[in-house]
N, CA, C and O atoms as a Maestro MAE file, in Angstrom:
{
 s_m_m2io_version
 :::
 2.0.0
}

f_m_ct {
 s_m_title
 :::
 protein
 m_atom[336] {
  # First column is atom index #
  i_m_mmod_type
  r_m_x_coord
  r_m_y_coord
  r_m_z_coord
  i_m_residue_number
  s_m_chain_name
  s_m_pdb_residue_name
  s_m_pdb_atom_name
  i_m_atomic_number
  :::
  1 25 101.723 68.677 99.667 1 A "MET " " N  " 7
  2 3 102.826 69.404 99.061 1 A "MET " " CA " 6
  3 2 103.484 70.290 100.111 1 A "MET " " C  " 6
  4 15 102.799 71.012 100.836 1 A "MET " " O  " 8
  5 25 104.773 70.238 100.190 2 A "GLN " " N  " 7
  6 3 105.509 71.070 101.138 2 A "GLN " " CA " 6
  7 2 105.623 72.488 100.591 2 A "GLN " " C  " 6
  8 15 105.887 72.692 99.407 2 A "GLN " " O  " 8
  9 25 105.419 73.463 101.473 3 A "TRP " " N  " 7
  10 3 105.498 74.863 101.070 3 A "TRP " " CA " 6
  11 2 106.952 75.251 100.926 3 A "TRP " " C  " 6
  12 15 107.765 74.947 101.799 3 A "TRP " " O  " 8
  13 25 107.291 75.922 99.831 4 A "GLU " " N  " 7
  14 3 108.652 76.389 99.625 4 A "GLU " " CA " 6
  15 2 108.627 77.731 98.910 4 A "GLU " " C  " 6
  16 15 107.689 78.035 98.173 4 A "GLU " " O  " 8
  17 25 109.655 78.523 99.132 5 A "VAL " " N  " 7
  18 3 109.798 79.793 98.432 5 A "VAL " " CA " 6
  19 2 110.409 79.493 97.071 5 A "VAL " " C  " 6
  20 15 111.461 78.861 96.981 5 A "VAL " " O  " 8
  21 25 109.746 79.950 96.015 6 A "LEU " " N  " 7
  22 3 110.203 79.655 94.666 6 A "LEU " " CA " 6
  23 2 110.949 80.820 94.026 6 A "LEU " " C  " 6
  24 15 111.742 80.624 93.104 6 A "LEU " " O  " 8
  25 25 110.695 82.034 94.514 7 A "VAL " " N  " 7
  26 3 111.348 83.236 93.995 7 A "VAL " " CA " 6
  27 2 111.875 84.013 95.183 7 A "VAL " " C  " 6
  28 15 111.195 84.106 96.205 7 A "VAL " " O  " 8
  29 25 113.055 84.567 95.080 8 A "THR " " N  " 7
  30 3 113.662 85.265 96.209 8 A "THR " " CA " 6
  31 2 113.803 86.758 95.920 8 A "THR " " C  " 6
  32 15 114.668 87.174 95.149 8 A "THR " " O  " 8
  33 25 112.944 87.554 96.549 9 A "VAL " " N  " 7
  34 3 113.028 89.007 96.491 9 A "VAL " " CA " 6
  35 2 112.834 89.537 97.907 9 A "VAL " " C  " 6
  36 15 112.166 88.896 98.718 9 A "VAL " " O  " 8
  37 25 113.410 90.701 98.217 10 A "PRO " " N  " 7
  38 3 113.207 91.291 99.547 10 A "PRO " " CA " 6
  39 2 111.742 91.657 99.764 10 A "PRO " " C  " 6
  40 15 111.023 91.917 98.800 10 A "PRO " " O  " 8
  41 25 111.296 91.679 101.011 11 A "LEU " " N  " 7
  42 3 109.902 92.023 101.326 11 A "LEU " " CA " 6
  43 2 109.511 93.416 100.851 11 A "LEU " " C  " 6
  44 15 108.346 93.655 100.537 11 A "LEU " " O  " 8
  45 25 110.475 94.342 100.794 12 A "ASP " " N  " 7
  46 3 110.169 95.706 100.370 12 A "ASP " " CA " 6
  47 2 110.488 95.937 98.897 12 A "ASP " " C  " 6
  48 15 110.621 97.083 98.467 12 A "ASP " " O  " 8
  49 25 110.612 94.876 98.128 13 A "PHE " " N  " 7
  50 3 110.987 94.948 96.715 13 A "PHE " " CA " 6
  51 2 109.921 95.650 95.895 13 A "PHE " " C  " 6
  52 15 108.734 95.354 96.037 13 A "PHE " " O  " 8
  53 25 110.328 96.577 95.038 14 A "LEU " " N  " 7
  54 3 109.445 97.235 94.072 14 A "LEU " " CA " 6
  55 2 110.048 97.032 92.694 14 A "LEU " " C  " 6
  56 15 111.239 97.275 92.502 14 A "LEU " " O  " 8
  57 25 109.267 96.601 91.753 15 A "GLY " " N  " 7
  58 3 109.760 96.445 90.389 15 A "GLY " " CA " 6
  59 2 109.411 95.092 89.819 15 A "GLY " " C  " 6
  60 15 108.721 94.288 90.444 15 A "GLY " " O  " 8
  61 25 109.901 94.862 88.625 16 A "LEU " " N  " 7
  62 3 109.644 93.590 87.959 16 A "LEU " " CA " 6
  63 2 110.415 92.473 88.633 16 A "LEU " " C  " 6
  64 15 111.565 92.653 89.035 16 A "LEU " " O  " 8
  65 25 109.784 91.331 88.754 17 A "ILE " " N  " 7
  66 3 110.462 90.148 89.277 17 A "ILE " " CA " 6
  67 2 110.993 89.401 88.056 17 A "ILE " " C  " 6
  68 15 110.272 88.646 87.404 17 A "ILE " " O  " 8
  69 25 112.259 89.630 87.769 18 A "THR " " N  " 7
  70 3 112.878 89.109 86.556 18 A "THR " " CA " 6
  71 2 113.484 87.726 86.788 18 A "THR " " C  " 6
  72 15 113.479 87.215 87.908 18 A "THR " " O  " 8
  73 25 113.996 87.137 85.734 19 A "ALA " " N  " 7
  74 3 114.550 85.780 85.778 19 A "ALA " " CA " 6
  75 2 115.654 85.624 86.811 19 A "ALA " " C  " 6
  76 15 115.820 84.540 87.369 19 A "ALA " " O  " 8
  77 25 116.408 86.674 87.078 20 A "GLU " " N  " 7
  78 3 117.502 86.560 88.054 20 A "GLU " " CA " 6
  79 2 117.009 86.204 89.456 20 A "GLU " " C  " 6
  80 15 117.775 85.665 90.256 20 A "GLU " " O  " 8
  81 25 115.741 86.495 89.769 21 A "TYR " " N  " 7
  82 3 115.161 86.169 91.075 21 A "TYR " " CA " 6
  83 2 114.448 84.819 91.076 21 A "TYR " " C  " 6
  84 15 113.919 84.399 92.106 21 A "TYR " " O  " 8
  85 25 114.430 84.146 89.947 22 A "ASP " " N  " 7
  86 3 113.625 82.936 89.770 22 A "ASP " " CA " 6
  87 2 114.507 81.724 89.457 22 A "ASP " " C  " 6
  88 15 114.666 81.360 88.292 22 A "ASP " " O  " 8
  89 25 115.079 81.101 90.487 23 A "PRO " " N  " 7
  90 3 115.931 79.934 90.235 23 A "PRO " " CA " 6
  91 2 115.142 78.682 89.834 23 A "PRO " " C  " 6
  92 15 115.727 77.708 89.362 23 A "PRO " " O  " 8
  93 25 113.835 78.705 90.017 24 A "THR " " N  " 7
  94 3 113.012 77.532 89.717 24 A "THR " " CA " 6
  95 2 112.726 77.402 88.221 24 A "THR " " C  " 6
  96 15 112.974 76.349 87.633 24 A "THR " " O  " 8
  97 25 112.208 78.463 87.604 25 A "ARG " " N  " 7
  98 3 111.849 78.416 86.177 25 A "ARG " " CA " 6
  99 2 112.791 79.238 85.316 25 A "ARG " " C  " 6
  100 15 112.873 79.039 84.104 25 A "ARG " " O  " 8
  101 25 113.514 80.179 85.958 26 A "ASN " " N  " 7
  102 3 114.384 81.117 85.256 26 A "ASN " " CA " 6
  103 2 113.605 81.985 84.262 26 A "ASN " " C  " 6
  104 15 114.091 82.289 83.173 26 A "ASN " " O  " 8
  105 25 112.385 82.378 84.657 27 A "LEU " " N  " 7
  106 3 111.540 83.233 83.832 27 A "LEU " " CA " 6
  107 2 111.154 84.534 84.524 27 A "LEU " " C  " 6
  108 15 110.877 85.532 83.859 27 A "LEU " " O  " 8
  109 25 111.136 84.528 85.848 28 A "GLY " " N  " 7
  110 3 110.569 85.648 86.577 28 A "GLY " " CA " 6
  111 2 109.058 85.527 86.604 28 A "GLY " " C  " 6
  112 15 108.501 84.478 86.281 28 A "GLY " " O  " 8
  113 25 108.397 86.613 86.991 29 A "ILE " " N  " 7
  114 3 106.940 86.641 87.018 29 A "ILE " " CA " 6
  115 2 106.482 87.331 85.746 29 A "ILE " " C  " 6
  116 15 106.900 88.452 85.456 29 A "ILE " " O  " 8
  117 25 105.647 86.683 85.007 30 A "LEU " " N  " 7
  118 3 105.204 87.184 83.718 30 A "LEU " " CA " 6
  119 2 103.875 87.923 83.855 30 A "LEU " " C  " 6
  120 15 103.037 87.549 84.676 30 A "LEU " " O  " 8
  121 25 103.685 88.955 83.063 31 A "VAL " " N  " 7
  122 3 102.432 89.702 83.067 31 A "VAL " " CA " 6
  123 2 101.302 88.749 82.730 31 A "VAL " " C  " 6
  124 15 101.389 87.981 81.773 31 A "VAL " " O  " 8
  125 25 100.240 88.803 83.522 32 A "GLY " " N  " 7
  126 3 99.069 87.977 83.276 32 A "GLY " " CA " 6
  127 2 99.084 86.629 83.980 32 A "GLY " " C  " 6
  128 15 98.125 85.866 83.868 32 A "GLY " " O  " 8
  129 25 100.160 86.324 84.707 33 A "GLU " " N  " 7
  130 3 100.185 85.051 85.435 33 A "GLU " " CA " 6
  131 2 99.122 85.045 86.511 33 A "GLU " " C  " 6
  132 15 98.826 86.080 87.109 33 A "GLU " " O  " 8
  133 25 98.555 83.898 86.754 34 A "THR " " N  " 7
  134 3 97.575 83.740 87.823 34 A "THR " " CA " 6
  135 2 98.023 82.600 88.729 34 A "THR " " C  " 6
  136 15 98.802 81.735 88.330 34 A "THR " " O  " 8
  137 25 97.509 82.621 89.959 35 A "TRP " " N  " 7
  138 3 97.839 81.598 90.938 35 A "TRP " " CA " 6
  139 2 96.557 81.097 91.576 35 A "TRP " " C  " 6
  140 15 95.530 81.775 91.549 35 A "TRP " " O  " 8
  141 25 96.624 79.929 92.138 36 A "GLU " " N  " 7
  142 3 95.460 79.284 92.745 36 A "GLU " " CA " 6
  143 2 94.968 80.028 93.992 36 A "GLU " " C  " 6
  144 15 93.763 80.143 94.217 36 A "GLU " " O  " 8
  145 25 95.912 80.533 94.801 37 A "ASP " " N  " 7
  146 3 95.544 81.230 96.028 37 A "ASP " " CA " 6
  147 2 96.682 82.159 96.442 37 A "ASP " " C  " 6
  148 15 97.731 82.199 95.797 37 A "ASP " " O  " 8
  149 25 96.464 82.900 97.518 38 A "ARG " " N  " 7
  150 3 97.473 83.882 97.952 38 A "ARG " " CA " 6
  151 2 98.747 83.238 98.468 38 A "ARG " " C  " 6
  152 15 99.819 83.836 98.379 38 A "ARG " " O  " 8
  153 25 98.648 82.031 99.004 39 A "MET " " N  " 7
  154 3 99.875 81.359 99.452 39 A "MET " " CA " 6
  155 2 100.768 81.029 98.256 39 A "MET " " C  " 6
  156 15 101.993 81.108 98.357 39 A "MET " " O  " 8
  157 25 100.175 80.666 97.148 40 A "GLU " " N  " 7
  158 3 100.965 80.413 95.949 40 A "GLU " " CA " 6
  159 2 101.561 81.721 95.420 40 A "GLU " " C  " 6
  160 15 102.691 81.731 94.932 40 A "GLU " " O  " 8
  161 25 100.808 82.825 95.513 41 A "CYS " " N  " 7
  162 3 101.353 84.145 95.151 41 A "CYS " " CA " 6
  163 2 102.570 84.460 95.998 41 A "CYS " " C  " 6
  164 15 103.565 84.994 95.506 41 A "CYS " " O  " 8
  165 25 102.481 84.126 97.264 42 A "ARG " " N  " 7
  166 3 103.589 84.384 98.193 42 A "ARG " " CA " 6
  167 2 104.819 83.550 97.825 42 A "ARG " " C  " 6
  168 15 105.944 84.048 97.861 42 A "ARG " " O  " 8
  169 25 104.603 82.292 97.474 43 A "GLN " " N  " 7
  170 3 105.713 81.440 97.066 43 A "GLN " " CA " 6
  171 2 106.474 82.031 95.887 43 A "GLN " " C  " 6
  172 15 107.699 81.934 95.820 43 A "GLN " " O  " 8
  173 25 105.752 82.636 94.969 44 A "TRP " " N  " 7
  174 3 106.370 83.190 93.770 44 A "TRP " " CA " 6
  175 2 106.816 84.638 93.953 44 A "TRP " " C  " 6
  176 15 107.298 85.254 93.003 44 A "TRP " " O  " 8
  177 25 106.665 85.195 95.162 45 A "GLY " " N  " 7
  178 3 107.137 86.546 95.434 45 A "GLY " " CA " 6
  179 2 106.256 87.632 94.859 45 A "GLY " " C  " 6
  180 15 106.644 88.800 94.841 45 A "GLY " " O  " 8
  181 25 105.067 87.264 94.384 46 A "ALA " " N  " 7
  182 3 104.188 88.233 93.733 46 A "ALA " " CA " 6
  183 2 103.326 89.011 94.717 46 A "ALA " " C  " 6
  184 15 102.968 90.157 94.444 46 A "ALA " " O  " 8
  185 25 102.985 88.413 95.856 47 A "HIS " " N  " 7
  186 3 102.133 89.076 96.852 47 A "HIS " " CA " 6
  187 2 102.407 88.421 98.199 47 A "HIS " " C  " 6
  188 15 101.956 87.305 98.456 47 A "HIS " " O  " 8
  189 25 103.156 89.125 99.070 48 A "PHE " " N  " 7
  190 3 103.615 88.508 100.317 48 A "PHE " " CA " 6
  191 2 102.545 88.372 101.386 48 A "PHE " " C  " 6
  192 15 102.566 87.414 102.159 48 A "PHE " " O  " 8
  193 25 101.613 89.310 101.444 49 A "THR " " N  " 7
  194 3 100.603 89.236 102.506 49 A "THR " " CA " 6
  195 2 99.564 88.188 102.144 49 A "THR " " C  " 6
  196 15 99.044 88.183 101.029 49 A "THR " " O  " 8
  197 25 99.262 87.300 103.083 50 A "HIS " " N  " 7
  198 3 98.326 86.222 102.769 50 A "HIS " " CA " 6
  199 2 96.888 86.530 103.163 50 A "HIS " " C  " 6
  200 15 95.994 85.720 102.921 50 A "HIS " " O  " 8
  201 25 96.655 87.706 103.773 51 A "VAL " " N  " 7
  202 3 95.295 88.081 104.148 51 A "VAL " " CA " 6
  203 2 94.871 89.356 103.422 51 A "VAL " " C  " 6
  204 15 93.845 89.362 102.741 51 A "VAL " " O  " 8
  205 25 95.633 90.418 103.555 52 A "SER " " N  " 7
  206 3 95.216 91.696 102.967 52 A "SER " " CA " 6
  207 2 95.428 91.700 101.456 52 A "SER " " C  " 6
  208 15 96.345 91.064 100.936 52 A "SER " " O  " 8
  209 25 94.561 92.431 100.770 53 A "GLY " " N  " 7
  210 3 94.617 92.491 99.311 53 A "GLY " " CA " 6
  211 2 95.661 93.442 98.775 53 A "GLY " " C  " 6
  212 15 96.067 93.321 97.619 53 A "GLY " " O  " 8
  213 25 96.113 94.401 99.601 54 A "ILE " " N  " 7
  214 3 97.129 95.352 99.157 54 A "ILE " " CA " 6
  215 2 98.389 95.145 99.985 54 A "ILE " " C  " 6
  216 15 98.342 95.154 101.215 54 A "ILE " " O  " 8
  217 25 99.507 94.960 99.311 55 A "HIS " " N  " 7
  218 3 100.801 94.865 99.978 55 A "HIS " " CA " 6
  219 2 101.599 96.087 99.556 55 A "HIS " " C  " 6
  220 15 101.943 96.237 98.384 55 A "HIS " " O  " 8
  221 25 101.892 96.956 100.511 56 A "GLY " " N  " 7
  222 3 102.625 98.158 100.166 56 A "GLY " " CA " 6
  223 2 103.004 98.962 101.381 56 A "GLY " " C  " 6
  224 15 102.784 98.560 102.524 56 A "GLY " " O  " 8
  225 25 103.580 100.109 101.100 57 A "GLN " " N  " 7
  226 3 104.017 101.038 102.134 57 A "GLN " " CA " 6
  227 2 103.548 102.425 101.733 57 A "GLN " " C  " 6
  228 15 103.668 102.812 100.570 57 A "GLN " " O  " 8
  229 25 103.019 103.167 102.679 58 A "SER " " N  " 7
  230 3 102.443 104.467 102.358 58 A "SER " " CA " 6
  231 2 103.463 105.427 101.747 58 A "SER " " C  " 6
  232 15 103.089 106.294 100.958 58 A "SER " " O  " 8
  233 25 104.730 105.290 102.093 59 A "ASP " " N  " 7
  234 3 105.762 106.173 101.542 59 A "ASP " " CA " 6
  235 2 106.149 105.828 100.110 59 A "ASP " " C  " 6
  236 15 106.674 106.681 99.395 59 A "ASP " " O  " 8
  237 25 105.901 104.590 99.676 60 A "TYR " " N  " 7
  238 3 106.396 104.138 98.376 60 A "TYR " " CA " 6
  239 2 105.309 103.678 97.421 60 A "TYR " " C  " 6
  240 15 105.526 103.669 96.209 60 A "TYR " " O  " 8
  241 25 104.165 103.303 97.924 61 A "GLY " " N  " 7
  242 3 103.102 102.777 97.075 61 A "GLY " " CA " 6
  243 2 102.924 101.287 97.272 61 A "GLY " " C  " 6
  244 15 103.509 100.691 98.176 61 A "GLY " " O  " 8
  245 25 102.118 100.700 96.426 62 A "ALA " " N  " 7
  246 3 101.811 99.278 96.545 62 A "ALA " " CA " 6
  247 2 102.784 98.434 95.739 62 A "ALA " " C  " 6
  248 15 103.058 98.717 94.573 62 A "ALA " " O  " 8
  249 25 103.305 97.386 96.384 63 A "GLN " " N  " 7
  250 3 104.100 96.413 95.652 63 A "GLN " " CA " 6
  251 2 103.185 95.502 94.837 63 A "GLN " " C  " 6
  252 15 103.533 95.088 93.732 63 A "GLN " " O  " 8
  253 25 102.009 95.194 95.393 64 A "SER " " N  " 7
  254 3 101.076 94.317 94.700 64 A "SER " " CA " 6
  255 2 99.666 94.504 95.244 64 A "SER " " C  " 6
  256 15 99.467 94.936 96.380 64 A "SER " " O  " 8
  257 25 98.701 94.169 94.407 65 A "VAL " " N  " 7
  258 3 97.295 94.154 94.780 65 A "VAL " " CA " 6
  259 2 96.740 92.811 94.316 65 A "VAL " " C  " 6
  260 15 96.899 92.438 93.154 65 A "VAL " " O  " 8
  261 25 96.091 92.086 95.224 66 A "ALA " " N  " 7
  262 3 95.521 90.782 94.882 66 A "ALA " " CA " 6
  263 2 94.010 90.904 94.755 66 A "ALA " " C  " 6
  264 15 93.329 91.294 95.704 66 A "ALA " " O  " 8
  265 25 93.495 90.573 93.590 67 A "LEU " " N  " 7
  266 3 92.055 90.558 93.363 67 A "LEU " " CA " 6
  267 2 91.585 89.123 93.523 67 A "LEU " " C  " 6
  268 15 92.118 88.210 92.893 67 A "LEU " " O  " 8
  269 25 90.589 88.935 94.366 68 A "SER " " N  " 7
  270 3 90.119 87.570 94.623 68 A "SER " " CA " 6
  271 2 88.636 87.388 94.326 68 A "SER " " C  " 6
  272 15 88.088 86.306 94.533 68 A "SER " " O  " 8
  273 25 87.991 88.436 93.845 69 A "GLY " " N  " 7
  274 3 86.564 88.330 93.576 69 A "GLY " " CA " 6
  275 2 85.715 88.412 94.826 69 A "GLY " " C  " 6
  276 15 84.525 88.101 94.790 69 A "GLY " " O  " 8
  277 25 86.317 88.831 95.939 70 A "GLY " " N  " 7
  278 3 85.606 88.856 97.206 70 A "GLY " " CA " 6
  279 2 84.737 90.065 97.454 70 A "GLY " " C  " 6
  280 15 83.942 90.074 98.394 70 A "GLY " " O  " 8
  281 25 84.873 91.088 96.629 71 A "TYR " " N  " 7
  282 3 84.083 92.299 96.830 71 A "TYR " " CA " 6
  283 2 83.188 92.530 95.622 71 A "TYR " " C  " 6
  284 15 83.652 92.529 94.481 71 A "TYR " " O  " 8
  285 25 81.919 92.726 95.880 72 A "GLU " " N  " 7
  286 3 80.919 92.847 94.827 72 A "GLU " " CA " 6
  287 2 81.213 93.968 93.844 72 A "GLU " " C  " 6
  288 15 80.943 93.824 92.651 72 A "GLU " " O  " 8
  289 25 81.765 95.092 94.323 73 A "ASN " " N  " 7
  290 3 81.975 96.249 93.459 73 A "ASN " " CA " 6
  291 2 83.326 96.275 92.754 73 A "ASN " " C  " 6
  292 15 83.583 97.186 91.967 73 A "ASN " " O  " 8
  293 25 84.200 95.297 93.015 74 A "ASP " " N  " 7
  294 3 85.469 95.223 92.288 74 A "ASP " " CA " 6
  295 2 85.184 94.964 90.811 74 A "ASP " " C  " 6
  296 15 84.255 94.236 90.461 74 A "ASP " " O  " 8
  297 25 85.992 95.566 89.962 75 A "GLU " " N  " 7
  298 3 85.874 95.343 88.526 75 A "GLU " " CA " 6
  299 2 87.247 94.974 87.989 75 A "GLU " " C  " 6
  300 15 88.224 95.672 88.258 75 A "GLU " " O  " 8
  301 25 87.332 93.898 87.241 76 A "ASP " " N  " 7
  302 3 88.585 93.471 86.614 76 A "ASP " " CA " 6
  303 2 88.376 93.471 85.108 76 A "ASP " " C  " 6
  304 15 87.617 92.661 84.575 76 A "ASP " " O  " 8
  305 25 89.054 94.386 84.426 77 A "HIS " " N  " 7
  306 3 88.917 94.539 82.977 77 A "HIS " " CA " 6
  307 2 90.148 94.035 82.224 77 A "HIS " " C  " 6
  308 15 90.345 94.368 81.055 77 A "HIS " " O  " 8
  309 25 90.960 93.247 82.884 78 A "GLY " " N  " 7
  310 3 92.141 92.689 82.227 78 A "GLY " " CA " 6
  311 2 93.343 93.602 82.296 78 A "GLY " " C  " 6
  312 15 94.335 93.255 82.937 78 A "GLY " " O  " 8
  313 25 93.289 94.760 81.655 79 A "ASP " " N  " 7
  314 3 94.435 95.671 81.687 79 A "ASP " " CA " 6
  315 2 94.245 96.809 82.687 79 A "ASP " " C  " 6
  316 15 95.147 97.628 82.865 79 A "ASP " " O  " 8
  317 25 93.089 96.871 83.339 80 A "TRP " " N  " 7
  318 3 92.885 97.791 84.458 80 A "TRP " " CA " 6
  319 2 91.801 97.207 85.364 80 A "TRP " " C  " 6
  320 15 91.017 96.354 84.947 80 A "TRP " " O  " 8
  321 25 91.771 97.684 86.616 81 A "PHE " " N  " 7
  322 3 90.772 97.196 87.551 81 A "PHE " " CA " 6
  323 2 90.372 98.291 88.524 81 A "PHE " " C  " 6
  324 15 91.103 99.259 88.732 81 A "PHE " " O  " 8
  325 25 89.215 98.121 89.106 82 A "LEU " " N  " 7
  326 3 88.727 98.985 90.175 82 A "LEU " " CA " 6
  327 2 88.684 98.133 91.425 82 A "LEU " " C  " 6
  328 15 87.954 97.144 91.486 82 A "LEU " " O  " 8
  329 25 89.458 98.513 92.413 83 A "TYR " " N  " 7
  330 3 89.556 97.763 93.668 83 A "TYR " " CA " 6
  331 2 88.825 98.541 94.731 83 A "TYR " " C  " 6
  332 15 89.224 99.656 95.068 83 A "TYR " " O  " 8
  333 25 87.757 97.973 95.269 84 A "THR " " N  " 7
  334 3 86.973 98.690 96.275 84 A "THR " " CA " 6
  335 2 87.346 98.176 97.623 84 A "THR " " C  " 6
  336 15 86.809 98.638 98.630 84 A "THR " " O  " 8
  :::
 }
 m_bond[335] {
  # First column is bond index #
  i_m_from
  i_m_to
  i_m_order
  :::
  1 1 2 1
  2 2 3 1
  3 3 4 2
  4 3 5 1
  5 5 6 1
  6 6 7 1
  7 7 8 2
  8 7 9 1
  9 9 10 1
  10 10 11 1
  11 11 12 2
  12 11 13 1
  13 13 14 1
  14 14 15 1
  15 15 16 2
  16 15 17 1
  17 17 18 1
  18 18 19 1
  19 19 20 2
  20 19 21 1
  21 21 22 1
  22 22 23 1
  23 23 24 2
  24 23 25 1
  25 25 26 1
  26 26 27 1
  27 27 28 2
  28 27 29 1
  29 29 30 1
  30 30 31 1
  31 31 32 2
  32 31 33 1
  33 33 34 1
  34 34 35 1
  35 35 36 2
  36 35 37 1
  37 37 38 1
  38 38 39 1
  39 39 40 2
  40 39 41 1
  41 41 42 1
  42 42 43 1
  43 43 44 2
  44 43 45 1
  45 45 46 1
  46 46 47 1
  47 47 48 2
  48 47 49 1
  49 49 50 1
  50 50 51 1
  51 51 52 2
  52 51 53 1
  53 53 54 1
  54 54 55 1
  55 55 56 2
  56 55 57 1
  57 57 58 1
  58 58 59 1
  59 59 60 2
  60 59 61 1
  61 61 62 1
  62 62 63 1
  63 63 64 2
  64 63 65 1
  65 65 66 1
  66 66 67 1
  67 67 68 2
  68 67 69 1
  69 69 70 1
  70 70 71 1
  71 71 72 2
  72 71 73 1
  73 73 74 1
  74 74 75 1
  75 75 76 2
  76 75 77 1
  77 77 78 1
  78 78 79 1
  79 79 80 2
  80 79 81 1
  81 81 82 1
  82 82 83 1
  83 83 84 2
  84 83 85 1
  85 85 86 1
  86 86 87 1
  87 87 88 2
  88 87 89 1
  89 89 90 1
  90 90 91 1
  91 91 92 2
  92 91 93 1
  93 93 94 1
  94 94 95 1
  95 95 96 2
  96 95 97 1
  97 97 98 1
  98 98 99 1
  99 99 100 2
  100 99 101 1
  101 101 102 1
  102 102 103 1
  103 103 104 2
  104 103 105 1
  105 105 106 1
  106 106 107 1
  107 107 108 2
  108 107 109 1
  109 109 110 1
  110 110 111 1
  111 111 112 2
  112 111 113 1
  113 113 114 1
  114 114 115 1
  115 115 116 2
  116 115 117 1
  117 117 118 1
  118 118 119 1
  119 119 120 2
  120 119 121 1
  121 121 122 1
  122 122 123 1
  123 123 124 2
  124 123 125 1
  125 125 126 1
  126 126 127 1
  127 127 128 2
  128 127 129 1
  129 129 130 1
  130 130 131 1
  131 131 132 2
  132 131 133 1
  133 133 134 1
  134 134 135 1
  135 135 136 2
  136 135 137 1
  137 137 138 1
  138 138 139 1
  139 139 140 2
  140 139 141 1
  141 141 142 1
  142 142 143 1
  143 143 144 2
  144 143 145 1
  145 145 146 1
  146 146 147 1
  147 147 148 2
  148 147 149 1
  149 149 150 1
  150 150 151 1
  151 151 152 2
  152 151 153 1
  153 153 154 1
  154 154 155 1
  155 155 156 2
  156 155 157 1
  157 157 158 1
  158 158 159 1
  159 159 160 2
  160 159 161 1
  161 161 162 1
  162 162 163 1
  163 163 164 2
  164 163 165 1
  165 165 166 1
  166 166 167 1
  167 167 168 2
  168 167 169 1
  169 169 170 1
  170 170 171 1
  171 171 172 2
  172 171 173 1
  173 173 174 1
  174 174 175 1
  175 175 176 2
  176 175 177 1
  177 177 178 1
  178 178 179 1
  179 179 180 2
  180 179 181 1
  181 181 182 1
  182 182 183 1
  183 183 184 2
  184 183 185 1
  185 185 186 1
  186 186 187 1
  187 187 188 2
  188 187 189 1
  189 189 190 1
  190 190 191 1
  191 191 192 2
  192 191 193 1
  193 193 194 1
  194 194 195 1
  195 195 196 2
  196 195 197 1
  197 197 198 1
  198 198 199 1
  199 199 200 2
  200 199 201 1
  201 201 202 1
  202 202 203 1
  203 203 204 2
  204 203 205 1
  205 205 206 1
  206 206 207 1
  207 207 208 2
  208 207 209 1
  209 209 210 1
  210 210 211 1
  211 211 212 2
  212 211 213 1
  213 213 214 1
  214 214 215 1
  215 215 216 2
  216 215 217 1
  217 217 218 1
  218 218 219 1
  219 219 220 2
  220 219 221 1
  221 221 222 1
  222 222 223 1
  223 223 224 2
  224 223 225 1
  225 225 226 1
  226 226 227 1
  227 227 228 2
  228 227 229 1
  229 229 230 1
  230 230 231 1
  231 231 232 2
  232 231 233 1
  233 233 234 1
  234 234 235 1
  235 235 236 2
  236 235 237 1
  237 237 238 1
  238 238 239 1
  239 239 240 2
  240 239 241 1
  241 241 242 1
  242 242 243 1
  243 243 244 2
  244 243 245 1
  245 245 246 1
  246 246 247 1
  247 247 248 2
  248 247 249 1
  249 249 250 1
  250 250 251 1
  251 251 252 2
  252 251 253 1
  253 253 254 1
  254 254 255 1
  255 255 256 2
  256 255 257 1
  257 257 258 1
  258 258 259 1
  259 259 260 2
  260 259 261 1
  261 261 262 1
  262 262 263 1
  263 263 264 2
  264 263 265 1
  265 265 266 1
  266 266 267 1
  267 267 268 2
  268 267 269 1
  269 269 270 1
  270 270 271 1
  271 271 272 2
  272 271 273 1
  273 273 274 1
  274 274 275 1
  275 275 276 2
  276 275 277 1
  277 277 278 1
  278 278 279 1
  279 279 280 2
  280 279 281 1
  281 281 282 1
  282 282 283 1
  283 283 284 2
  284 283 285 1
  285 285 286 1
  286 286 287 1
  287 287 288 2
  288 287 289 1
  289 289 290 1
  290 290 291 1
  291 291 292 2
  292 291 293 1
  293 293 294 1
  294 294 295 1
  295 295 296 2
  296 295 297 1
  297 297 298 1
  298 298 299 1
  299 299 300 2
  300 299 301 1
  301 301 302 1
  302 302 303 1
  303 303 304 2
  304 303 305 1
  305 305 306 1
  306 306 307 1
  307 307 308 2
  308 307 309 1
  309 309 310 1
  310 310 311 1
  311 311 312 2
  312 311 313 1
  313 313 314 1
  314 314 315 1
  315 315 316 2
  316 315 317 1
  317 317 318 1
  318 318 319 1
  319 319 320 2
  320 319 321 1
  321 321 322 1
  322 322 323 1
  323 323 324 2
  324 323 325 1
  325 325 326 1
  326 326 327 1
  327 327 328 2
  328 327 329 1
  329 329 330 1
  330 330 331 1
  331 331 332 2
  332 331 333 1
  333 333 334 1
  334 334 335 1
  335 335 336 2
  :::
 }
}
């Protein structure tokens, strides 16, 4: 499968990824969506960094946090999580 960008948002984008940014499905990113891996997250504009779990800027906060189950003490409770 060829890699392609499916959603177009700026790298420093903060906020909901709505249908206007999603020419592929015209839905945007929906709460609770999951992806197979971080590269797929990147394609959909949900998490641009393919290695680090936090994508953000210290002056503005995090645009996204990716939980991958890689840390023993992480807790995912569905509507909240503890990221260690």
